[in-house]
C-alpha positions as CSV (number, residue, x, y, z in Angstrom):
1,M,63.9,55.3,-45.0
2,I,64.1,58.7,-46.9
3,N,64.9,59.0,-50.6
4,G,65.8,55.4,-50.7
5,Y,68.4,55.7,-47.8
6,R,68.0,54.9,-44.1
7,H,69.9,58.0,-43.1
8,N,69.2,61.4,-44.7
9,I,72.3,63.4,-45.2
10,D,70.2,66.6,-45.2
11,Q,69.2,65.9,-41.5
12,M,72.7,65.9,-40.1
13,Q,71.8,67.7,-36.9
14,A,69.0,65.3,-36.1
15,L,71.3,62.4,-36.7
16,K,74.0,63.9,-34.5
17,R,71.5,64.3,-31.6
18,R,70.4,60.7,-32.1
19,Y,73.7,58.9,-32.7
20,G,76.3,61.3,-31.4
21,G,78.1,64.0,-33.4
22,Q,81.5,62.2,-33.5
23,L,80.0,59.1,-35.1
24,V,78.0,61.0,-37.7
25,E,81.0,63.3,-38.6
26,K,83.1,60.2,-39.0
27,A,80.6,58.6,-41.4
28,F,80.4,61.9,-43.3
29,G,84.2,62.0,-43.6
30,F,84.4,58.5,-44.9
31,A,81.5,59.3,-47.4
32,L,83.3,62.4,-48.6
33,D,86.5,60.4,-49.2
34,G,84.7,57.8,-51.2
35,T,82.7,60.3,-53.3
36,Q,85.8,62.4,-53.8
37,R,87.7,59.4,-55.3
38,K,84.7,58.6,-57.6
39,A,84.4,62.3,-58.7
40,A,88.1,62.4,-59.7
41,S,87.7,59.1,-61.6
42,H,84.5,60.3,-63.2
43,I,86.1,63.6,-64.4
44,S,89.2,61.8,-65.6
45,R,87.2,59.3,-67.6
46,D,85.0,62.0,-69.0
47,I,87.8,64.2,-70.4
48,R,89.8,61.2,-71.6
49,S,86.7,60.1,-73.7
50,T,87.2,63.3,-75.6
51,Y,90.9,64.2,-75.4
52,S,93.8,62.0,-76.2
53,I,95.6,62.1,-72.8
54,Q,96.7,59.6,-70.3
55,V,95.3,58.8,-66.8
56,A,98.7,59.8,-65.2
57,Q,98.5,63.3,-66.8
58,V,95.1,64.0,-65.2
59,K,96.2,62.6,-61.8
60,R,99.3,64.8,-61.8
61,S,97.2,67.9,-62.3
62,L,94.8,67.2,-59.5
63,Q,95.0,68.9,-56.1
64,I,92.4,68.3,-53.3
65,Q,91.6,71.3,-51.2
66,R,90.1,70.7,-47.8
67,A,88.4,73.4,-45.8
68,R,89.6,73.9,-42.2
69,R,86.3,74.5,-40.4
70,D,84.1,71.9,-42.2
71,A,84.5,68.8,-44.3
72,R,84.0,70.4,-47.7
73,R,86.4,69.3,-50.4
74,A,87.3,70.9,-53.7
75,L,88.9,69.1,-56.6
76,I,91.3,71.6,-58.2
77,Y,93.0,70.9,-61.5
78,T,96.1,72.9,-62.2
79,G,98.6,73.2,-65.0
80,R,99.5,75.1,-68.1
81,R,98.6,74.3,-71.7
82,I,100.0,70.9,-72.7
83,P,102.7,70.8,-75.5
84,L,101.2,69.4,-78.7
85,G,104.0,66.8,-78.7
86,Q,102.2,64.9,-75.9
87,F,99.1,64.4,-78.2
88,K,100.3,61.4,-80.2
89,P,102.6,63.4,-82.5
90,N,103.5,62.2,-86.0
91,S,104.5,63.6,-89.3
92,R,103.2,63.5,-92.8
93,R,104.8,64.1,-96.2
94,V,102.9,66.5,-98.4
95,R,103.4,68.4,-101.6
96,T,104.1,72.1,-101.4
97,V,105.5,75.0,-103.4
98,A,108.7,76.5,-102.2
99,T,110.8,79.5,-103.3
100,S,114.5,79.1,-104.1
101,V,117.1,81.6,-102.9
102,R,116.9,83.2,-106.4
103,G,113.2,83.8,-106.0
104,K,112.1,81.0,-108.3
105,K,109.1,78.9,-107.2
106,F,109.2,75.1,-107.5
107,R,107.2,72.1,-106.4
108,T,108.6,69.9,-103.7
109,H,107.7,67.8,-100.7
110,R,108.0,68.6,-97.0
111,R,107.0,66.9,-93.7
112,I,104.4,68.5,-91.6
113,G,103.6,67.8,-87.9
114,T,100.3,66.1,-87.0
115,V,98.8,65.4,-83.6
116,M,95.6,63.9,-82.2
117,V,94.3,66.3,-79.5
118,K,90.8,64.9,-79.6
119,R,90.2,61.2,-80.1
120,G,89.5,60.2,-83.7
121,R,90.4,63.6,-85.0
122,R,93.9,64.2,-86.4
123,I,95.0,67.8,-86.4
124,V,97.7,69.1,-88.8
125,T,99.8,71.9,-87.4
126,P,100.2,74.6,-90.1
127,H,103.8,75.2,-91.0
128,G,104.8,72.9,-88.1
129,W,107.0,69.8,-87.8
130,H,107.6,67.0,-85.4
131,A,111.2,66.9,-83.9
132,K,112.7,65.9,-80.6
133,G,109.3,64.9,-79.1
134,H,107.7,68.3,-79.8
135,I,105.7,70.0,-82.5
136,L,107.7,73.0,-83.6
137,R,106.9,76.1,-85.7
138,R,109.0,79.1,-86.7
139,A,108.4,82.3,-84.8
140,D,108.0,84.0,-88.2
141,R,106.7,81.5,-90.7
142,D,108.0,83.7,-93.6
143,D,111.5,83.6,-92.1
144,P,113.1,80.1,-92.3
145,Q,115.9,81.3,-90.0
146,S,113.6,82.4,-87.2
147,Q,113.6,80.6,-83.8
148,P,111.6,77.3,-83.7
149,R,108.9,77.5,-81.0
150,I,107.1,74.6,-79.2
151,Q,103.4,74.6,-80.0
152,F,100.8,74.0,-77.2
153,G,97.3,72.6,-77.0
154,P,94.7,72.9,-74.3
155,S,95.3,72.6,-70.6
156,I,93.7,70.1,-68.3
157,P,91.9,72.8,-66.3
158,G,90.5,74.0,-69.6
159,M,89.2,70.5,-70.4
160,V,87.7,70.1,-67.0
161,S,86.0,73.5,-67.0
162,H,83.7,72.6,-69.9
163,H,80.1,72.8,-68.7
164,S,79.3,69.2,-69.7
165,V,82.1,67.8,-67.6
166,I,81.2,70.0,-64.5
167,D,77.4,69.2,-64.8
168,S,78.1,65.5,-65.1
169,A,80.4,65.4,-62.1
170,Q,78.0,67.5,-59.9
171,A,75.2,65.1,-60.8
172,M,77.3,62.1,-59.8
173,V,78.2,63.7,-56.5
174,R,74.6,64.6,-55.7
175,E,73.6,61.0,-56.3
176,D,76.6,59.2,-54.7
177,L,77.3,61.2,-51.5
178,P,73.9,60.5,-49.8
179,R,74.2,56.9,-50.6
180,Q,77.8,56.7,-49.3
181,F,76.9,58.6,-46.2
182,S,73.9,56.3,-45.3
183,G,76.0,53.2,-46.0
184,R,78.9,54.4,-43.9
185,L,76.7,55.4,-41.0
186,D,75.0,52.0,-41.1
187,Y,78.3,50.3,-41.0
188,L,79.6,52.3,-38.1
189,L,76.4,51.8,-36.1
190,S,76.7,48.0,-36.7
191,R,80.3,48.1,-35.5
192,Q,79.2,50.0,-32.5
193,G,76.4,47.6,-31.7
194,G,78.8,44.7,-32.2
195,A,81.3,46.2,-29.8
196,R,78.6,46.7,-27.2
197,G,77.5,43.1,-27.5
198,R,80.9,41.7,-26.8
């Protein structure tokens, strides 16, 4: 038993010579599948603990890249910046000073758009408002007739790329993959032994 596991993933060639390449590769493929799922869940849970997004949003952005010549996998997150309207939008009534068409200033109230991009932290969008499921703001804030534009927050790839998220996921993979591999190989060997005994 090495490093707490019966079969050392760092000794693949020796294991192939002992048990056969096909069996060891099969165990490695199963282990990769299991660790891949755990890594995706780990990353999703990590960024959702900080950002106010749903599980489905993270899943939709995930692509799994498989290398052709070996069993390596890459979890790739794609997607553009997310509209602020998807971060729990709301509006709030505040006091403000406006200018009449004659140039006279007066006190009034207006509604401003608010969102919660990060959990527990509500963000007010300057000069923005919530309408039709989006946070909007004038292209030229000094021109009330200018085109309203949808405001955007961070992207999921941007959330995932934070060093704390990457470091945590890599540490999980380094711990989980050897355990998964050893367990899967043990299982396949036991099945093989059972088949021979019948």
